N, C-alpha and C positions, 0 to 999 in steps of 0.2 A: 504493499500500499504506499509506503514511504518513497520507494523507487518511482512509482507512478506519479506521486505528488511532485517530486523533483523534475521529472521529465515534463509535466505539464507546466510547472512554473517557469522553466528555462525556455519553453516554447512560447508561452504567452505572457511573460512577465511584463512586457511593455504595453500590454493591452488588457486592463482589468476586466473589461466587459467580456472579452473573448474568454478569459480564464474562468469566469463564472458560468459561461455557456458550456464548458467542458468539465463537469463534475467527475471526480474520480470514482472508481468502482467501490462498492461496499464489500464487506467481508463475505456476505452471502453470495455475491457474484464471483468472487475468487474461489469459492468452494466448488463451483462447477468446473473450473480450469485445473485446480489441484485437489484431487480426490482425498489425499491424506488429511486434508482440513476437516473432514467429516469426523475423524478420530478425536478431534479436539473439542473440548467444552465450548458450546455455542456462546455462552455468556462471556467466557474468557476473551473469545475473539471480538465481541462486542465492546468489551472494556478496552481493549488495545486500540480499537478504532476510535473510541471517544477520547483516549489519551492523545492519539495522534492528531485528532481534529482540534483539541485544546492547544497543543504545541504550535499547530499551524496558525490558529487565530492569534495567538501570542505574538508570533513572528510579524504578522501584518499590523498589530497594534504598536509593537515596538521592535523596529528592525535591529536595535542593539542586542536583543535576545538571541538572534541568530536563527537560521533555518533548522528545523528538526534534523537530528543526526541519527544515524544507525547505531545501534548498540554494539559495542566492541566485543569481539569473541574472547578477548583476554579479560573482560571486565568480571569481577567477582560477584556482581550483583545479578541475581536471577530471581524472578518473581513473576507471579500472575495473579489476577483477581477474578473471582467469580461471585455471582450473586445467588441468593437463596430464593428459590421460587417453589412454593408449596412443599417445603420440607426437603428440598435437594441438597441443602447443607444443614446438617443437625449432628448432635452428640448423643450417642447411645452406648452404654456399657463400656465407657472408656475408650471408645473409637469415634473418629470424625468421619462423617458421610460427605464425600465430595462427588460432584457430577462426573460421569465418564470414568471415574476411578473406583468408587465404591467406598467401603469403610477401611480406614486407616488407623492403626493403633497410635495412640497419643499419650503424652504425659500432660495432664491438664494442670496449668498454672493456678487457676481458681475457677470454681464452678460459676456457670452463668445463672444469676438469680431468676426465679420464676417471675413471668411477666415481662422478661427481656426478649425482644424479638430479634432474631439474627437477620442481618440485612445482607451482609457479604463477608467473604473470607479471603485473605491474601496469603498465598503460600510463597515462601522465600527460601533460598538456600544461601547460607553464608560460605565464605571461602573455605572453611574447614569441612564443608560437606553436610553440615547439620541442617535439617529442614525445620522451618517454624511456621505456624499457622496463626495469623492475627485475625481475630474475629470481631467484626464490627456490629454492635447491637443497638437497638433503639428502645427507649423506655421513657416513661413520664417521670419528671422530677421537678419539685418546686425549686424556683430560683433561690439560692442562699441569701440570707439577709445580710446587707452590706454592713461590715464592721467599720465604724468610724475611725479614722486615723488621727492620732495625736503625736506630739513629739516623744511621749513616753513609750508608745507602742509602735513606733516606726524606726527603721533603721536604713542607713546608707551603706552601700558597699562600693568601695574604690578598688578596682581591679589591680592586682599586684602579681608580677611574674614569679617571684620567689615565694609569696605567701598565698597565692590564689586570690585572696581578697583581704583588705583591711576594713573593719566595719567602723561605724561612727561611735561605737563604745570603746573603741581602742583594741579590740580583739582581732587576732588574725586567724584565718581558717587553717592555714598550714596543711593543705592537701598533699599527701605523699606524691612524689614525682614517679608515677607508676612506669612511664616509659624510660625515663632515666635509670631507674632501678633495674629494669629488665634489659637495657640496651646491650650489655655484654653478651647475654644469652641469645638475644635476637640476632646480633651480628654473627655469633658462632653458627647459628642454624642457617642463616643466609649464606655464610661462607661455604658450608657444606653443600648447600644447594648449587651454588655456582660452579662447583667442581664436578658435578654429575652430568651424565649425558642427558640432554634435554629430550623428554619424551619417554625415557626408559621407565621401568617400574620403580626403580630406587629414586628417580627424580620425582615421581608422582607422590611417593610416600614421604620424602623430605619436604616437598611443597605443602603437604598437608601438616606436617609438624610445624612448619613456619607459620601457617595460617592459625594453628592452635595457640601458638605462642603470642601472636598479636591479639587474638580473641581474648586470652587471659588478661592481658593488659586492659583492653576495652572494657571487659566485664568488671574488673577490679575498680576502674575509675567510675564506671556508671553506678556501681554499688555504693561508693563513697558519696557521690554527688546526689544520689536519691535520698540517702539518710540525711545529709546536711540540708538539702532543700526542704525536706519534711520538717526538719527541726526548726528552720526559720519560719516556714508557713504556719506552724503550730504556735510560735511564740509571738510573731509580730503581725500586725494588721496591714501594714504597708512595708514593702521593701523597694528602695530606689537604687537604680543602677545607671550607668552611663551607656549611651548608644554608641559603643566603639565598634569599629569595623575590624573584627579579629582576623578575618581572612587577609586583609591588607597588612595587618600587623605581622602575620605569620610569613609574609614574603620577605621581611627583613632578615639580614644575615645574622644579627645578635639575638634576636628574640623569637626566631622562627620555631625552633624545637621546643622552648618553653611554653610558647603560646599554644601550639598543637597539643603538647602534653596536658596542659591545663583544661582545654575544651570548655572555656567559660561560656561560650555561646550555647552549649548544650545544657550547661547548668542553669543559665538564665530561662531556657524553654521549660525546664523542669519546674522552676520556681513559679513561672507564670501560670501553669495550669493547676498546680497545687494550691496556690493562693486563691485562684478563681473558684475552685471547688468549695473554699471555706468562706467565700463572700469577701475576700481580702483583695488587695491590689499590688501589682507590680508596675511601678512608675519608671519609664525610661526617659532620661533627660538628654537634651541636645549634646552631641559629642563636642561641640565648639564652646560649650559653657566652661569658663576657666576655673574649674573646681580646685585645682592645685594652686594656682597663682593668687586666688582671692583669699584675703584675710578673714577668718571666721569671726573675728571680733568687731572691726570696724568697716569691713566690706571693700576696702582699697585692694586694687589689683596690682601685684608685683610683677611687672613685665620682664624684669631683670632675671627672674628665676630660671635656672637651668635644670636639666635632668639629673645632673650630678649632685644638686643641693637636696639632701635628704632632710635637713631641718633648716628653718630660716626665721628671721626676725622681721616683723612688719616694720618698714621704714616710717610709716604714718603714726601708729599707735604704740609701737614697741613690744607688741605681743610676740611671744616665741611660739613657733609651731613645729610639730612633727608633720613632715610633708603629707604622708598618706593618711594620718588621722584627720588632719585639717581638711583634706580633700573630701574623705568620707562624710564629715560633718556638713560640709557645704553641699554634697550631693543630697544628703537627707533633707536639709532645710530647703533647697530648691524644689524637691519633690512636694514637700508640705505647702509651699507657696503656690505650686501649680494646681493642686486639688483645692485650695482655698478659693 
């Protein structure tokens, strides 16, 4: 379908009206041409077509997004989504029913409560070869009551490469550097892989060992972040963070490895939904707000402050500041002024 889209676009890209008059084939039309498509779940094909259509529209709305691309054969991401129609997706006796496949034995993370309606399921395979099923459900729930935010029950988080974050109370998160700690082992496993014949059985086994080693690092990091984000969501009614572009930061030579190891963007996503479930808020302030250079006492901005200055004294009022603590308090106060 994507190949046909590319062909039509190249042919009629200078004439939008002509492009509209030549719609691409649907997945049902392709099934007549390629008989093996009948072996595949019909709704899985429909979802792929919808995803392609969305990517295609996004390209026309914003050309900087780029034209939809083929999935790489080397990519570790493999997944498909299918929908539930009249019980085609259900759980019975510790098994998951999937269209065209039948019942598959599963390890259920948690039971689906009664009254929850299964809408769809996404089957994915990670680089180590493990399969996961993510089940989307629909249920009725009253919106949580909004918890009012005050200075006492609000907290500001200033991102810190060595400490993960420094909060407005002066505490540091000090998340373990999971990647750094596993770096030697990861390098050893990668070195073994590089010396093997590509495509051989030993190469495939070693490639799986490398994937498992990286998976262990990801799981340990996610586990720590889930626990810490739950702790903050339970304790505070509002958490304020800066809208920093962590991807851009990770492109730097000095901070790239630490930024990727911290995965603060992932932590921010966890905080957002955990707070929302409790009727609380995650406030994101503008990345250009001078949280570090602003004096938390008099509000003056010290434009002479450099990255090397870990502590500084305000030239206007004489207040002495710890760089990260002052920034975290300014972030919290900015968030409070935004909701006011």
